[in-house]
C-alpha positions in Angstrom: 172.0 125.6 7.2 173.7 123.5 9.9 177.3 122.2 9.2 177.2 118.3 8.5 180.6 117.9 10.2 179.4 119.6 13.3 176.3 117.3 13.5 178.4 114.1 13.0 180.8 115.1 15.8 178.0 115.8 18.2 176.4 112.4 17.6 179.7 110.7 18.2 180.2 112.4 21.5 176.7 111.4 22.6 177.2 107.8 21.7 180.5 107.7 23.6 178.8 109.0 26.8 176.2 106.3 26.7 178.8 103.5 26.3 180.8 104.9 29.3 177.7 104.9 31.5 176.8 101.4 30.4 180.2 100.2 31.2 180.1 101.8 34.7 176.7 100.3 35.5 178.0 96.8 34.5 181.2 97.0 36.5 179.3 98.3 39.5 176.7 95.4 39.5 179.5 93.0 39.1 181.5 94.3 42.1 178.3 94.4 44.3 177.5 90.8 43.7 181.2 89.9 44.3 181.2 91.8 47.6 177.8 90.2 48.6 179.2 86.7 47.9 182.3 87.5 50.0 180.2 88.8 52.8 177.9 85.7 52.8 181.1 83.4 52.8 182.4 85.3 55.9 178.9 85.0 57.6 179.0 81.3 57.0 182.4 81.0 58.4 181.3 82.9 61.5 178.1 81.0 62.1 179.9 77.8 61.5 181.6 78.3 64.8 178.1 77.9 66.5 177.2 74.8 64.7 176.4 72.0 67.0 175.3 68.4 66.3 174.1 65.4 68.1 172.6 65.7 71.6 173.9 69.2 72.0 171.7 70.4 69.2 168.6 69.2 71.0 169.2 71.2 74.1 170.2 74.3 72.1 166.9 74.1 70.1 164.9 73.8 73.3 166.7 76.7 74.9 166.3 78.8 71.8 162.6 78.1 71.6 162.3 78.9 75.3 163.9 82.2 74.9 161.7 83.0 71.8 158.4 82.1 73.5 159.5 83.7 76.8 160.1 87.0 74.9 156.7 86.7 73.2 155.1 86.0 76.6 156.7 88.9 78.2 155.6 91.2 75.5 152.0 89.8 75.7 151.8 90.0 79.5 153.1 93.5 79.5 150.5 94.5 76.9 147.8 92.8 78.9 149.1 94.6 82.1 148.7 98.0 80.6 145.1 98.3 81.8 146.4 97.6 85.3 148.8 100.5 85.0 146.1 102.7 83.7 143.8 101.8 86.5 146.5 102.5 89.1 147.3 105.9 87.5 143.7 106.9 87.5 143.0 105.7 91.0 139.4 104.9 90.2 137.8 102.5 92.6 134.7 100.5 92.1 131.5 101.7 93.7 128.8 99.0 94.2 126.4 101.9 95.0 127.1 105.4 95.6 125.8 105.8 99.0 124.2 104.0 102.0 121.3 105.9 103.5 119.1 105.0 106.5 115.7 106.8 106.3 113.6 108.0 109.3 110.0 109.0 109.3 108.9 112.6 110.4 109.1 111.4 114.0 112.5 109.8 113.9 111.6 106.2 113.6 113.6 104.1 111.0 111.4 103.2 108.0 113.9 101.6 105.7 117.3 101.7 103.9 118.5 102.2 100.4 121.9 101.8 98.7 124.8 99.9 100.2 125.0 99.2 103.8 128.7 99.5 104.9 130.6 100.6 107.9 134.4 100.8 108.1 134.5 102.4 111.5 135.7 99.3 113.5 139.4 98.7 113.6 140.8 95.3 112.8 142.0 94.7 116.3 138.5 95.3 117.7 137.0 92.5 115.5 136.6 89.0 117.0 139.7 86.9 116.6 137.7 83.9 115.4 136.0 86.0 112.6 139.5 86.8 111.2 140.5 83.3 111.5 137.4 82.0 109.9 137.9 84.3 106.9 141.5 83.3 106.5 140.8 79.6 106.9 138.1 79.8 104.2 139.5 82.3 101.8 143.3 82.4 102.0 145.2 80.4 104.6 148.6 81.4 103.3 147.7 85.1 103.3 150.6 86.2 105.5 153.1 84.2 103.4 152.5 85.0 99.7 153.3 88.2 97.8 149.8 88.7 96.5 149.4 85.8 94.2 149.5 82.5 96.1 151.2 80.1 93.8 150.9 77.1 96.2 147.3 77.8 96.9 146.5 78.1 93.3 148.0 74.7 92.6 146.2 73.2 95.5 142.9 74.6 94.3 143.5 73.3 90.8 144.1 69.9 92.3 141.0 70.1 94.5 138.9 71.3 91.7 140.0 68.3 89.6 138.4 66.1 92.2 135.1 68.0 91.9 135.3 69.4 95.4 135.2 73.3 95.4 133.9 73.9 98.9 137.2 74.1 100.8 139.7 76.1 98.7 139.5 79.0 96.3 141.9 79.7 93.5 142.3 83.5 94.2 144.2 84.9 97.1 142.5 87.3 99.4 144.6 90.1 97.9 143.4 89.1 94.4 139.8 89.2 95.6 140.3 92.7 97.0 141.8 93.8 93.8 138.9 92.6 91.9 136.5 94.3 94.3 138.4 97.6 94.2 139.3 97.9 90.6 137.8 95.3 88.3 134.6 93.8 86.9 133.4 90.3 87.7 133.9 89.0 84.2 135.9 85.6 84.0 138.6 86.1 81.4 142.4 85.4 81.3 143.0 89.1 80.6 141.2 90.1 83.7 143.1 87.5 85.8 146.5 88.9 84.6 145.4 92.4 85.4 144.2 91.1 88.7 147.6 89.6 89.4 149.4 92.8 88.7 147.0 94.8 90.8 147.5 92.3 93.7 151.2 92.7 93.7 150.8 96.4 93.6 148.5 96.3 96.7 151.1 94.2 98.5 153.8 96.7 97.7 151.8 99.7 98.9 149.9 98.3 101.9 150.6 96.1 104.9 149.0 92.7 105.3 146.7 94.0 108.1 145.7 97.0 106.0 144.7 94.6 103.1 142.7 92.3 105.4 140.9 95.3 106.9 140.0 96.6 103.4 138.8 93.1 102.4 136.6 92.8 105.6 135.1 96.3 104.9 134.5 95.9 101.2 133.4 92.3 100.7 129.9 92.0 99.5 127.8 90.1 102.0 124.4 90.0 100.3 121.1 92.0 100.8 123.0 95.3 99.9 125.5 94.9 102.7 129.2 95.5 102.1 131.6 94.4 104.9 131.3 92.3 107.9 130.3 95.2 110.2 127.2 96.1 108.1 126.4 92.4 107.6 126.4 91.6 111.4 124.1 94.5 112.0 121.7 93.4 109.3 121.7 89.7 109.8 122.0 89.5 113.5 121.2 92.9 114.9 124.6 93.0 116.6 127.8 95.0 116.6 130.6 93.0 115.0 132.4 92.9 118.3 129.5 91.0 119.9 128.9 88.2 117.4 129.4 84.6 118.4 131.6 81.9 116.7 128.5 80.4 115.0 127.6 83.9 113.6 131.1 84.5 112.6 131.2 81.3 110.7 128.0 82.2 108.9 129.3 85.5 107.9 132.7 84.1 106.7 130.7 81.6 104.5 129.2 84.5 102.5 132.2 85.8 100.7 132.1 83.4 97.7 128.4 83.4 97.0 126.2 85.6 99.2 123.2 85.1 96.9 123.4 81.4 97.5 124.3 81.2 101.2 122.6 84.4 102.7 120.5 83.4 105.7 117.5 85.5 104.7 117.5 83.6 101.3 118.1 80.0 102.4 118.8 79.5 106.2 119.5 75.8 105.8 122.1 76.4 103.2 123.6 79.2 105.2 124.0 76.9 108.2 125.4 74.2 106.0 128.0 76.6 104.7 128.8 77.8 108.2 129.5 74.3 109.2 132.0 74.0 106.3 133.8 77.1 107.7 134.0 75.5 111.1 135.6 72.5 109.5 138.2 74.9 107.7 139.0 76.4 111.1 140.0 73.0 112.4 141.8 71.9 109.3 143.9 75.0 109.2 144.8 74.5 112.8 143.3 77.7 114.1 140.8 76.1 116.4 140.3 72.6 117.8 137.3 70.4 117.2 136.2 70.9 120.8 136.3 74.7 120.5 133.9 74.6 117.5 131.5 71.9 118.9 129.2 74.3 120.5 128.8 76.3 117.4 128.0 73.2 115.4 125.3 72.2 117.9 123.8 75.8 118.1 124.0 77.4 114.7 123.3 81.1 114.2 119.8 82.5 113.9 119.4 85.7 111.8 116.9 88.4 112.9 113.5 88.4 111.1 113.5 90.8 108.2 110.0 90.4 107.0 109.0 93.7 108.5 111.1 95.3 105.7 108.3 94.4 103.3 106.0 96.9 105.0 108.2 99.8 104.4 107.0 102.5 102.0 109.0 101.3 99.1 108.0 103.8 96.4 108.7 106.7 98.7 112.1 105.3 99.8 113.1 105.0 96.2 112.2 108.6 95.5 113.8 109.8 98.7 117.0 107.9 97.9 117.4 109.6 94.5 116.8 113.0 96.2 119.3 112.2 98.9 122.0 111.2 96.4 121.4 114.5 94.6 121.8 116.5 97.8 124.9 114.6 98.8 126.5 115.3 95.5 125.5 119.0 95.8 127.0 119.4 99.3 130.1 117.4 98.5 129.7 115.5 101.9 132.6 113.0 102.5 131.9 109.3 103.1 129.0 107.2 101.9 126.9 106.5 105.0 124.2 108.9 106.0 121.0 109.1 108.1 118.0 111.1 106.5 114.9 112.2 108.3 112.0 112.4 105.9 108.5 114.0 105.9 106.6 110.8 105.7 103.9 110.0 108.1 103.6 106.2 108.5 100.0 106.4 109.6 98.9 108.5 106.6 101.1 106.3 104.4 99.1 103.2 105.6 95.8 105.2 104.9 96.9 106.1 101.4 97.9 102.6 100.5 94.7 101.2 101.9 92.6 103.8 100.0 94.2 102.9 96.6 94.4 99.1 97.0 90.9 98.7 98.5 89.3 100.6 95.6 91.2 98.5 93.1 90.3 95.3 94.8 86.7 96.2 95.2 85.9 97.8 91.8 89.0 97.5 89.6 87.6 94.6 87.7 84.3 96.3 87.1 86.1 99.4 85.5 88.9 97.3 84.0 91.5 99.3 85.8 94.6 97.7 87.4 96.8 100.5 88.9 96.5 103.7 90.9 98.8 106.3 92.5 98.6 108.9 95.1 100.8 111.6 96.6 99.7 113.5 99.7 101.4 116.6 101.1 100.6 119.1 103.8 99.7 122.7 102.6 103.5 123.6 102.9 104.6 120.8 100.5 105.9 118.2 103.0 105.1 114.7 101.5 103.1 112.7 104.0 102.3 109.7 101.9 103.2 108.3 98.5 101.7 105.3 96.7 103.3 104.5 93.4 101.2 101.4 92.6 99.2 98.6 94.0 102.1 96.2 95.0 105.7 97.3 95.3 106.9 93.7 95.6 105.6 93.0 92.2 106.4 96.3 90.4 108.9 98.9 91.6 107.8 101.3 88.8 106.8 104.5 90.6 103.6 105.7 88.9 103.5 108.7 91.3 106.9 110.1 90.1 108.0 108.6 86.8 104.7 108.0 84.8 103.5 111.0 82.9 99.9 110.9 81.9 97.4 113.4 80.5 95.4 115.1 83.3 92.2 115.8 81.4 90.0 118.3 83.1 92.1 118.4 86.2 94.3 120.7 84.1 91.5 123.4 83.8 92.5 125.2 87.1 95.5 126.5 85.3 93.3 127.9 82.5 90.8 129.6 84.9 93.5 130.8 87.1 95.3 132.5 84.2 92.0 134.0 83.1 91.4 135.5 86.5 94.9 136.9 86.7 94.9 138.2 83.1 91.3 139.2 82.4 90.1 140.2 85.8 87.1 137.9 85.8 85.2 136.6 88.8 83.5 133.2 89.3 80.0 134.8 88.9 80.8 136.3 85.6 78.7 134.8 82.7 80.1 133.3 79.6 78.6 131.6 76.6 78.6 127.8 76.4 78.3 127.5 72.7 80.3 125.7 69.9 83.8 127.0 69.5 86.5 126.1 66.9 90.2 126.8 66.7 90.8 126.2 63.0 89.3 122.7 62.1 89.3 121.6 65.7 85.9 122.0 67.4 85.8 120.5 71.0 82.5 119.2 72.4 81.1 119.0 75.8 80.6 115.7 77.6 77.1 114.6 76.5 77.4 116.9 73.3 75.0 119.5 74.8 75.4 123.2 75.4 73.9 125.5 78.2 74.1 128.8 76.5 74.8 131.6 79.0 76.3 130.2 82.2 78.6 131.4 85.0 82.2 130.5 85.3 81.7 128.7 88.5 78.9 126.6 87.0 80.9 125.9 83.9 83.9 124.8 86.0 81.8 122.6 88.4 80.2 120.8 85.5 83.4 120.6 83.7 82.2 122.2 80.5 84.8 122.0 77.7 83.9 125.0 75.5 84.3 127.6 78.2 88.0 126.9 79.0 88.8 126.7 75.3 87.3 130.1 74.8 89.2 131.5 77.8 92.5 130.0 76.4 91.8 132.0 73.1 91.6 135.2 75.0 94.6 134.6 77.3 96.8 132.8 74.9 97.8 129.1 75.4 101.5 129.9 76.0 100.7 131.9 79.1 98.6 129.1 80.5 101.5 126.6 79.9 103.9 129.1 81.6 101.7 129.4 84.6 101.4 125.6 85.0 105.2 125.4 85.1 105.4 128.2 87.6 102.9 126.3 89.7 104.7 123.0 89.8 104.5 121.1 86.5 108.1 120.0 85.4 107.5 117.8 82.4 107.7 119.9 79.3 104.7 119.4 76.8 103.8 120.8 73.4 101.4 123.8 73.6 98.5 122.6 71.3 95.0 123.8 70.5 93.6 121.2 73.0 95.8 122.3 75.9 92.9 123.8 77.7 91.3 120.3 78.0 94.4 118.8 79.6 96.3 117.4 76.6 99.6 117.6 78.4 102.0 115.3 80.2 101.9 115.5 84.1 103.0 113.3 87.1 100.9 112.8 90.1 103.6 114.5 92.4 103.6 117.5 90.1 99.9 117.8 90.2 100.0 117.7 93.9 102.6 120.5 94.0 100.5 122.6 91.6 97.3 122.3 93.6 99.2 123.0 96.8 99.7 126.6 95.4 95.9 127.1 95.8 96.1 125.5 99.3 99.0 127.8 100.3 97.5 131.2 99.4 99.1 131.4 96.0 102.7 130.7 97.0 104.9 128.2 95.1 104.8 125.0 97.1 107.0 122.2 95.6 106.6 118.9 97.2 109.6 117.7 99.2 110.4 114.5 101.2 113.6 115.2 103.1 114.2 117.5 106.1 117.6 116.7 107.5 120.7 114.7 106.7 123.6 113.6 108.9 126.5 111.3 108.8 126.8 108.2 111.1 128.5 110.5 113.7 125.6 112.9 113.7 127.4 115.7 111.9 124.9 117.8 109.9 125.2 117.5 106.2 122.1 119.2 105.0 118.8 120.6 106.4 115.6 121.8 104.8 115.1 125.6 105.2 111.7 125.8 106.7 111.8 129.6 106.7 112.7 129.9 103.0 110.6 132.7 101.4 108.5 131.2 98.7 107.7 133.2 95.6 104.2 134.2 94.8 102.6 132.6 91.8 99.0 133.7 92.0 97.4 136.6 93.8 95.2 135.9 96.8 92.2 137.2 95.0 92.7 134.6 92.3 93.3 131.9 94.8 90.1 132.7 96.6 88.2 132.7 93.5 89.6 129.3 92.4 89.1 127.7 95.8 85.4 128.7 95.6 85.2 127.2 92.1 86.8 124.0 93.3 84.5 123.9 96.3 81.6 124.0 93.9 83.0 120.9 92.1 82.7 118.9 95.3 79.4 120.3 96.5 77.5 120.3 93.2 79.7 119.2 90.3 81.7 116.2 89.1 83.4 115.6 92.3 80.6 115.1 94.8 82.0 111.7 95.9 84.9 113.7 97.5 82.7 115.4 100.1 83.5 114.8 103.7 81.2 115.6 106.4 82.5 118.4 108.6 85.7 119.0 106.4 85.9 121.7 103.8 87.1 119.8 100.6 87.9 121.3 97.2 89.3 119.9 94.0 88.8 119.0 90.3 88.1 115.8 88.5 89.9 114.8 85.2 89.2 112.1 82.6 91.1 111.7 79.3 90.0 110.6 75.9 89.0 106.9 75.6 88.9 106.8 79.4 92.6 105.9 79.6 93.3 108.1 82.7 91.1 109.2 85.6 92.1 111.9 88.1 91.1 113.8 91.2 93.3 116.5 92.7 92.3 118.6 95.6 92.9 119.7 99.2 91.5 120.6 102.5 92.9 123.1 105.0 95.2 120.4 106.2 96.3 118.1 103.3 96.7 118.3 99.5 96.4 115.1 97.4 96.3 113.9 93.8 95.0 110.6 92.8 95.3 108.8 89.4 93.9 105.5 88.2 94.6 103.8 84.9 96.5 101.0 83.2 100.3 100.8 82.6 99.8 99.8 79.0 97.4 102.8 78.3 94.6 100.4 77.8 91.2 102.1 78.0 89.2 101.5 81.2 85.5 100.7 81.3 84.1 104.3 81.2 86.0 105.2 84.3 85.9 109.0 85.1 87.6 111.2 87.6 84.3 111.5 89.5 84.3 107.8 90.3 87.1 105.7 91.7 89.6 108.7 92.1 87.2 110.7 94.2 86.2 107.6 96.2 89.8 106.8 97.0 90.6 110.5 97.7 87.6 110.8 100.0 88.4 107.6 101.8 92.0 108.8 102.6 90.9 112.2 103.6 88.3 110.8 105.9 90.9 108.7 107.6 93.4 111.6 107.8 91.0 114.1 109.3 90.0 111.8 112.2 90.8 113.4 115.6 92.7 116.3 114.3 92.0 120.0 114.1 90.3 120.8 110.8 91.8 123.9 109.2 89.8 126.2 106.9 90.4 126.6 103.2 91.4 130.0 102.2 88.6 131.8 100.4 86.0 129.2 101.2 83.3 130.1 103.7 82.6 126.6 104.9 80.2 127.6 107.7 77.8 128.1 106.2 79.0 126.1 103.2 79.3 127.4 99.7 75.9 127.6 97.9 74.9 124.7 95.7 75.0 125.8 92.1 71.7 125.2 90.2 71.7 124.3 86.6 68.6 126.5 86.2 70.4 129.5 87.7 73.4 130.1 85.4 74.1 133.6 86.7 74.8 133.1 90.4 75.2 136.2 92.4 78.4 136.7 94.4 78.1 135.5 98.0 78.5 137.9 100.8 78.1 137.6 104.6 74.9 139.8 104.3 73.4 137.5 101.7 73.6 133.9 102.9 73.1 131.1 100.3 69.9 129.2 99.6 69.9 125.7 100.9 68.1 122.5 100.3 66.1 121.5 103.5 68.4 118.5 104.1 71.4 120.7 103.6 70.0 123.2 106.0 69.4 120.7 108.7 72.9 119.3 108.2 74.3 122.8 108.6 72.4 123.3 111.8 73.6 120.1 113.2 77.2 120.9 112.5 76.8 124.4 114.0 75.3 123.0 117.1 78.0 120.3 117.3 80.7 123.0 117.2 78.9 125.5 119.3 78.3 127.9 116.4 75.4 130.3 116.4 74.1 131.1 112.9 72.5 134.5 112.3 68.9 134.3 110.9 69.0 130.5 111.0 65.7 128.5 111.5 64.8 124.9 110.7 63.9 124.8 107.1 60.6 123.7 105.7 60.4 120.5 103.7 58.4 122.3 101.2 61.0 125.1 100.7 62.1 125.6 97.2 65.6 124.6 96.3 67.6 124.6 93.2 68.2 121.2 91.4 71.6 119.8 91.3 72.8 118.5 88.0 74.8 115.4 87.5 78.3 115.4 86.0 78.3 116.7 82.5 81.9 117.0 81.7 85.2 115.1 81.8 
């Protein structure tokens, strides 16, 4: 049991400790407040020394507020100038366009330009003195006096703008304009103007006045894709900058502020009016006298006619420009001005454009089709013509390159070629044209009929659907897709059950490249449009390697078989409208579901071409098939292209005598050999003899046919 005395003593001590702590706290707070009061009293005594009253207080308040707002302004301006410091540190300059490229055709004649047009090769002291004076009189008369920001000029511009006259003076100095061109966007904000001012001062610190003026004259946008007065003089007047007249210099100097408004190719009257203002500026600034500018007023500048630019191959130039930029980036070539020789043949280009537009013009309304595209190459892949639509001026969308459409039966050569490669078949081998299903999908032939036993060449010529589906089951659809990629298709597509019927995404140029494999003995033959690139001084930047070894994609035996099959399409199948007298033509038609796309892709011994017709919005046509307008346009072009040239043979196709016409009643056609000439219709035989006599060829065992001679019947198109 605890001692009561001990417990009481313990409680007394605890109570005493708490009283002591309370006393310390009270005294500490008292002393703190006393000290704070004394300190405040001393502060009041000290501040009392600065107390002013009366008129003195007014000036003190004003000065105090000025310091306060000045400090706030310095902090704000410094914060807004941080982007300028960052821009200077990064050293990143604006690029209106990456490059300026002049394009030549295959023979070296200029056909157009793309990108910017600039030239900084002319020194400042070589430019006409009146051009420099006209620039300074209009843009910055105090250029050689200010430090980058023209305070006097800005105030004068503000006063002038207040009167509503903005034609004579600008608010930004020439250095400020250069800073904006080199580093900034064209947005009109206070923040941008502050950054512009800092950058202008930085330019003045790091460059001389003449260097700044030279940069401005080289980088100022002058309209129509021209940057700098040198490029503008060449474009608008066809002259070197050293040779321009005072009137032409005045017109150029009037473009800096608004080239889209005062460019002579847009509004010549406005351009001449603006040039007259520049001449007035020259006199007002004291650079020239009125007498010296009188002749320029009376005889204003006349720009060269640029309407011929509308006839340039616009779709091809767009394609070539993208290809040129890629090659420039790969080679790391310095500068941004280049000359590129292309593969285009302007005569064939005109033929191709006429073939597409004339067919649309004559029959487009009947078939409810509005657009067409064509790509033509030689058998080595050099692009000779490209049509990306019916009117480049109305639509720059390149349907030959960008648009990916379903090829329909023009995809079937990939299926048959894979079957020949993998299964060892021949065109004369027979197969069964009968219903076939993959799961719940059962394709049908065009016309919903079946032939039974038929040869591969007959099934291909008639574009039967069940046969390629059966072949795809045997070879595997993945291997067919892989072959199409190796041959030239670049757009990836899903491998579905309907792949054998052309349910894929392809472009016209890729179809041309793929068919070129058949024309080039089975070697991979990608289309290309550029052959040589140099800078303005003629230094070689890049050159196409004509001796590059091309990989083999198909065996020559498969190519020969496929060319025989595609020859049958033209002679007796769905592509008979592509036949050209005296020229071995081969190819394949293609039509997609609901008649949205119609194709014909084929070649001769000289050229390869793919043609597409359809509508941009995927609207169905009026039963347009590949055997109609596409073959007509293809044939029209090829007939033009083979005029007065040596017609080359097609590998694997014995054109003289021509391949035998396939009969619907003879499904198992025997393989053709030199010892066993084909049977011919009387009219065909006469035609053959006429051709042989024309070319001085003697045909063995050839005699004029009898009109009563039996001949196989020729079926009409029965497939897509």
